[in-house]
VOPAGU-2260 file (C-alpha; in pm, 1 decimal, decimal comma):
REM VOPAGU-2260
SITE   aa  ch    i         X         Y         Z
SITE  MET   A    0    1272,9     459,3     420,3
SITE  PRO   A    1    1154,5     801,4     480,8
SITE  ALA   A    2    1003,3     865,9     804,2
SITE  ASP   A    3     721,9    1113,0     653,0
SITE  PRO   A    4     431,4     954,9     529,4
SITE  ARG   A    5     405,1    1179,1     236,5
SITE  GLN   A    6     743,8    1136,3     157,5
SITE  ARG   A    7     652,7     750,3     145,5
SITE  ARG   A    8     356,1     786,8     -38,2
SITE  ALA   A    9     568,5     974,4    -288,0
SITE  ALA   A   10     829,4     709,5    -317,1
SITE  ARG   A   11     599,0     427,1    -402,0
SITE  HIS   A   12     473,8     666,8    -693,3
SITE  ALA   A   13     841,5     724,7    -813,9
SITE  GLN   A   14     947,5     364,6    -846,2
SITE  PRO   A   15     796,2      25,1    -879,0
SITE  ALA   A   16     689,5    -159,4    -567,4
SITE  GLY   A   17     891,4    -481,6    -487,9
SITE  ASP   A   18    1078,1    -473,5    -195,6
SITE  SER   A   19    1029,4    -787,2      19,1
SITE  ALA   A   20     961,9    -757,8     398,6
SITE  ALA   A   21    1224,7    -934,9     612,8
SITE  SER   A   22    1042,7   -1277,0     754,1
SITE  SER   A   23     895,1   -1257,3    1082,7
SITE  PRO   A   24     656,6   -1449,0    1320,3
SITE  LYS   A   25     387,3   -1183,7    1274,7
SITE  LYS   A   26     334,4   -1074,3     932,9
SITE  PRO   A   27     452,7    -697,5     893,7
SITE  ILE   A   28     188,5    -437,4     800,3
SITE  THR   A   29     266,5    -314,6     457,6
SITE  VAL   A   30      87,8    -119,2     164,0
SITE  ASP   A   31       3,3    -428,4     -37,4
SITE  ARG   A   32    -156,0    -601,0     315,5
SITE  ILE   A   33    -360,0    -262,1     350,1
SITE  THR   A   34    -460,0    -273,4      15,3
SITE  ASP   A   35    -588,9    -643,3      32,0
SITE  ALA   A   36    -772,9    -570,3     400,6
SITE  ALA   A   37    -932,5    -252,5     215,1
SITE  LEU   A   38   -1056,8    -436,3     -94,5
SITE  GLN   A   39   -1196,0    -716,5     176,7
SITE  VAL   A   40   -1395,7    -458,4     338,9
SITE  VAL   A   41   -1548,9    -319,9      30,8
SITE  ALA   A   42   -1607,8    -659,9    -105,8
SITE  THR   A   43   -1806,8    -793,4     218,5
SITE  GLU   A   44   -1965,0    -482,7     342,6
SITE  GLY   A   45   -1969,6    -188,2      73,2
SITE  TYR   A   46   -1760,5     140,8      18,7
SITE  ASP   A   47   -1939,5     314,0     269,2
SITE  ALA   A   48   -1750,3      80,9     543,8
SITE  LEU   A   49   -1428,9     164,0     461,3
SITE  THR   A   50   -1201,7     366,7     701,3
SITE  ILE   A   51    -873,0     342,5     840,0
SITE  ARG   A   52   -1010,0     179,9    1190,4
SITE  ARG   A   53   -1203,6     -71,4     994,2
SITE  VAL   A   54    -907,3    -188,5     756,9
SITE  ALA   A   55    -688,1    -183,6    1075,1
SITE  ALA   A   56    -959,7    -444,7    1237,0
SITE  VAL   A   57    -903,4    -672,0     937,0
SITE  LEU   A   58    -510,9    -640,4     966,3
SITE  GLY   A   59    -586,4    -716,7    1351,7
SITE  THR   A   60    -367,3    -396,5    1453,8
SITE  GLY   A   61    -434,0     -32,8    1565,5
SITE  PRO   A   62    -499,1     270,5    1306,1
SITE  SER   A   63    -171,2     390,4    1412,8
SITE  SER   A   64      27,1     105,0    1258,0
SITE  LEU   A   65    -156,4     204,6     914,7
SITE  TYR   A   66     -29,9     535,0     937,2
SITE  ALA   A   67     326,7     456,0     937,3
SITE  HIS   A   68     241,2     361,6     547,2
SITE  ILE   A   69     -68,0     564,1     459,3
SITE  VAL   A   70    -143,8     935,5     458,1
SITE  ASN   A   71    -494,4     927,6     505,3
SITE  LYS   A   72    -839,9     758,8     366,3
SITE  ASP   A   73    -772,5     920,5      15,4
SITE  ASP   A   74    -437,3     754,8       9,6
SITE  ILE   A   75    -646,9     412,3      56,2
SITE  ASP   A   76    -838,5     526,6    -230,7
SITE  ASP   A   77    -544,5     582,6    -434,6
SITE  LEU   A   78    -436,2     220,7    -353,5
SITE  LEU   A   79    -756,4      68,6    -453,8
SITE  VAL   A   80    -773,4     215,7    -766,9
SITE  GLY   A   81    -415,7     137,6    -855,8
SITE  ARG   A   82    -486,2    -257,0    -771,2
SITE  LEU   A   83    -791,4    -257,6    -966,1
SITE  CYS   A   84    -589,3     -76,6   -1244,1
SITE  SER   A   85    -308,6    -329,8   -1236,1
SITE  GLU   A   86    -561,0    -569,0   -1370,7
SITE  VAL   A   87    -653,5    -432,1   -1668,3
SITE  VAL   A   88    -501,4    -548,2   -1987,2
SITE  LEU   A   89    -420,8    -281,5   -2255,3
SITE  PRO   A   90    -312,2    -342,9   -2638,0
SITE  GLU   A   91     -74,7    -207,9   -2829,4
SITE  PRO   A   92    -268,2      97,7   -2993,2
SITE  ASP   A   93    -379,6       9,7   -3335,6
SITE  PRO   A   94    -529,4     303,2   -3552,2
SITE  ALA   A   95    -773,0      82,0   -3721,8
SITE  ARG   A   96    -908,9     -35,6   -3385,2
SITE  TRP   A   97    -882,6     248,2   -3182,1
SITE  ARG   A   98   -1233,4     259,4   -3078,6
SITE  THR   A   99   -1287,9     -92,9   -3014,1
SITE  GLN   A  100    -966,9     -86,7   -2799,4
SITE  ILE   A  101   -1120,9     189,3   -2584,8
SITE  LEU   A  102   -1465,7      25,4   -2537,2
SITE  ASP   A  103   -1274,7    -316,0   -2438,8
SITE  ALA   A  104   -1023,0    -121,2   -2208,9
SITE  TYR   A  105   -1329,7      72,8   -2043,3
SITE  ALA   A  106   -1526,4    -254,8   -2009,0
SITE  GLN   A  107   -1225,1    -418,5   -1823,3
SITE  ILE   A  108   -1209,9    -107,1   -1593,3
SITE  ARG   A  109   -1600,5    -121,7   -1530,2
SITE  ASP   A  110   -1594,1    -488,9   -1443,2
SITE  GLN   A  111   -1310,6    -444,6   -1179,3
SITE  TYR   A  112   -1502,6    -162,8   -1007,0
SITE  LEU   A  113   -1830,4    -393,5   -1014,3
SITE  LYS   A  114   -1647,0    -659,1    -820,5
SITE  TYR   A  115   -1646,2    -397,7    -528,8
SITE  PRO   A  116   -1944,4    -214,9    -438,7
SITE  GLY   A  117   -1900,8     125,4    -464,4
SITE  VAL   A  118   -1542,5     137,9    -499,3
SITE  SER   A  119   -1540,9     331,1    -822,0
SITE  ARG   A  120   -1614,1     623,2    -587,9
SITE  ALA   A  121   -1263,8     630,5    -498,1
SITE  ALA   A  122   -1192,6     717,9    -844,0
SITE  LEU   A  123   -1397,5    1068,1    -855,7
SITE  GLY   A  124   -1265,0    1364,0    -784,1
SITE  THR   A  125    -920,1    1254,2    -755,3
SITE  VAL   A  126    -633,6    1303,2    -990,3
SITE  PRO   A  127    -453,5     922,3    -988,9
SITE  THR   A  128     -92,7     934,5    -884,2
SITE  ASN   A  129     -77,6     550,2    -850,0
SITE  LEU   A  130     172,2     382,5   -1126,9
SITE  ASP   A  131     -51,2     123,8   -1217,1
SITE  ALA   A  132    -365,1     407,9   -1274,5
SITE  LEU   A  133    -112,6     621,4   -1448,8
SITE  ARG   A  134      -5,9     343,2   -1669,1
SITE  VAL   A  135    -374,3     257,9   -1760,1
SITE  ARG   A  136    -418,0     648,8   -1832,8
SITE  GLU   A  137    -107,4     632,5   -2036,9
SITE  GLY   A  138    -244,1     357,4   -2210,1
SITE  LEU   A  139    -589,7     506,0   -2293,6
SITE  PHE   A  140    -418,1     821,5   -2412,7
SITE  ALA   A  141    -202,7     685,8   -2659,9
SITE  ILE   A  142    -474,7     447,8   -2803,3
SITE  LEU   A  143    -686,1     782,3   -2850,2
SITE  LEU   A  144    -373,4     988,8   -3004,0
SITE  ALA   A  145    -331,3     655,2   -3227,3
SITE  GLY   A  146    -701,3     711,8   -3352,2
SITE  GLY   A  147    -579,9    1044,8   -3474,1
SITE  ILE   A  148    -761,2    1272,7   -3202,9
SITE  GLU   A  149    -596,8    1625,1   -3152,5
SITE  PRO   A  150    -405,5    1577,7   -2796,1
SITE  ARG   A  151    -622,1    1827,4   -2593,6
SITE  THR   A  152    -936,4    1685,7   -2743,8
SITE  ALA   A  153    -781,7    1338,1   -2633,0
SITE  ALA   A  154    -692,3    1450,2   -2302,1
SITE  TRP   A  155   -1033,4    1599,5   -2206,9
SITE  ALA   A  156   -1213,6    1298,4   -2368,0
SITE  LEU   A  157   -1045,6    1070,0   -2135,5
SITE  ASP   A  158   -1190,2    1293,9   -1853,4
SITE  ALA   A  159   -1516,3    1268,2   -1962,7
SITE  LEU   A  160   -1507,0     887,4   -2041,2
SITE  SER   A  161   -1327,1     793,9   -1708,4
SITE  LEU   A  162   -1598,2    1009,4   -1505,1
SITE  TYR   A  163   -1894,4     822,1   -1696,8
SITE  VAL   A  164   -1758,5     472,2   -1629,7
SITE  SER   A  165   -1695,8     577,9   -1268,5
SITE  ALA   A  166   -2035,6     701,7   -1228,3
SITE  TYR   A  167   -2197,7     403,8   -1398,7
SITE  ALA   A  168   -2020,9     166,3   -1194,2
SITE  TRP   A  169   -2152,8     354,1    -903,1
SITE  GLU   A  170   -2503,7     353,2    -993,3
SITE  GLN   A  171   -2484,3     -25,1   -1070,1
SITE  SER   A  172   -2351,0    -137,1    -738,7
SITE  LEU   A  173   -2627,8     104,7    -576,9
SITE  VAL   A  174   -2907,4    -121,1    -778,4
SITE  ARG   A  175   -2717,0    -456,4    -684,1
SITE  GLN   A  176   -2728,7    -336,9    -335,2
SITE  ARG   A  177   -3101,6    -246,3    -321,1
SITE  ARG   A  178   -3195,1    -574,5    -483,1
SITE  LYS   A  179   -3037,7    -762,1    -187,9
SITE  HIS   A  180   -3330,4    -599,4       6,8
SITE  PRO   A  181   -3658,1    -717,4    -123,1
SITE  ASP   A  182   -3856,3    -561,3     131,2
SITE  ASP   A  183   -3782,2    -187,8       9,9
SITE  ALA   A  184   -4080,8    -147,7    -179,9
SITE  TRP   A  185   -3982,6     151,7    -362,5
SITE  VAL   A  186   -3714,7     -75,6    -570,5
SITE  VAL   A  187   -3916,9    -139,0    -875,4
SITE  GLY   A  188   -3827,7    -379,4   -1178,8
SITE  ARG   A  189   -3895,6    -291,5   -1558,8
SITE  ASP   A  190   -4253,5    -451,8   -1546,8
SITE  GLU   A  191   -4348,0    -259,4   -1265,2
SITE  LEU   A  192   -4201,9      43,4   -1429,7
SITE  LEU   A  193   -4403,9      -7,4   -1770,3
SITE  SER   A  194   -4707,6     -61,9   -1543,5
SITE  ARG   A  195   -4669,5     266,4   -1359,1
SITE  PHE   A  196   -4590,2     460,2   -1690,5
SITE  ALA   A  197   -4895,3     303,8   -1842,9
SITE  ALA   A  198   -5099,0     432,4   -1563,1
SITE  LEU   A  199   -4986,9     791,7   -1587,8
SITE  PRO   A  200   -5240,6    1056,8   -1669,2
SITE  ALA   A  201   -5236,0    1077,0   -2087,7
SITE  ASP   A  202   -5288,2    1437,5   -2109,1
SITE  THR   A  203   -4975,2    1522,4   -1877,6
SITE  PHE   A  204   -4744,9    1246,6   -1977,1
SITE  PRO   A  205   -4838,7    1149,2   -2358,9
SITE  GLN   A  206   -4475,0    1050,1   -2446,8
SITE  THR   A  207   -4377,6     851,8   -2145,5
SITE  ARG   A  208   -4710,4     648,1   -2190,2
SITE  ARG   A  209   -4607,8     597,8   -2584,7
SITE  TYR   A  210   -4264,0     516,2   -2527,3
SITE  ALA   A  211   -4250,1     344,1   -2225,7
SITE  ALA   A  212   -4095,7      50,4   -2373,6
SITE  GLU   A  213   -3820,2     240,7   -2520,3
SITE  LEU   A  214   -3747,7     453,5   -2191,1
SITE  THR   A  215   -3717,7     113,8   -2002,9
SITE  SER   A  216   -3552,1     -75,3   -2273,5
SITE  GLY   A  217   -3169,5    -214,0   -2249,4
SITE  ALA   A  218   -3044,9    -539,8   -2062,1
SITE  GLY   A  219   -2705,0    -609,2   -1915,5
SITE  HIS   A  220   -2469,7    -324,7   -2006,3
SITE  ASP   A  221   -2633,1    -225,7   -2331,6
SITE  ARG   A  222   -2664,4     159,4   -2231,2
SITE  PHE   A  223   -2274,5     148,1   -2102,2
SITE  GLU   A  224   -2209,9      65,5   -2478,7
SITE  PHE   A  225   -2432,6     281,2   -2646,6
SITE  THR   A  226   -2328,6     585,3   -2402,5
SITE  LEU   A  227   -1940,1     536,8   -2491,0
SITE  GLY   A  228   -2032,6     423,7   -2823,1
SITE  LEU   A  229   -2178,4     811,0   -2879,8
SITE  MET   A  230   -1889,2     989,5   -2731,0
SITE  LEU   A  231   -1618,5     794,6   -2921,9
SITE  ASP   A  232   -1848,7     820,1   -3236,5
SITE  ASN   A  233   -1821,1    1230,1   -3189,1
SITE  LEU   A  234   -1462,1    1206,3   -3133,2
SITE  GLY   A  235   -1410,4    1028,0   -3467,2
SITE  ARG   A  236   -1599,7    1287,4   -3649,1
């Protein structure tokens, strides 16, 4: 195994994982265990709590033990995104169903992100290098190409779609976390929003008052599906 952490990271990206560590009384620190511990931190404490020191504590070791397997916190982010992407099931590209296939794949990614509050931030501002993340990107790209989308347009569309899905999941995680603290009076629901909009001065906010129901409409992931639909419809044209 290469001595330099960066070389070890490159080796992970160049070949499938699967090397089994020799058995020992104490479980050795591995990349998979680091990823498991990181997901545990995010699931129980949120993404803001994720640090190398916190992951090391979950594993019952010190930060230096992790640096034998990872480069830095960004490397953990890469591992997290890869682990979540490994759960995404991609279909064989079908030119007749490319739009539905893209929507389904991104809904899976969204749901994986929403399991771990704020983890979609790990996917923002980074180029995926994990093999599982690259597998998903390859599959999505193939679906768009099968739909007759020009290659550069498909590539840029992937960036836009992925950015929206990550941002959407991040916002939803924030909303869910805030709802766990009912004492925060500034967190309002739809009924209160409707009431506040109705109380706005009519001469200054005529459209907000008139269309308050439309401005606050949508349940579940209605707006998510609407936005991805807008983007895909434009690609289709």
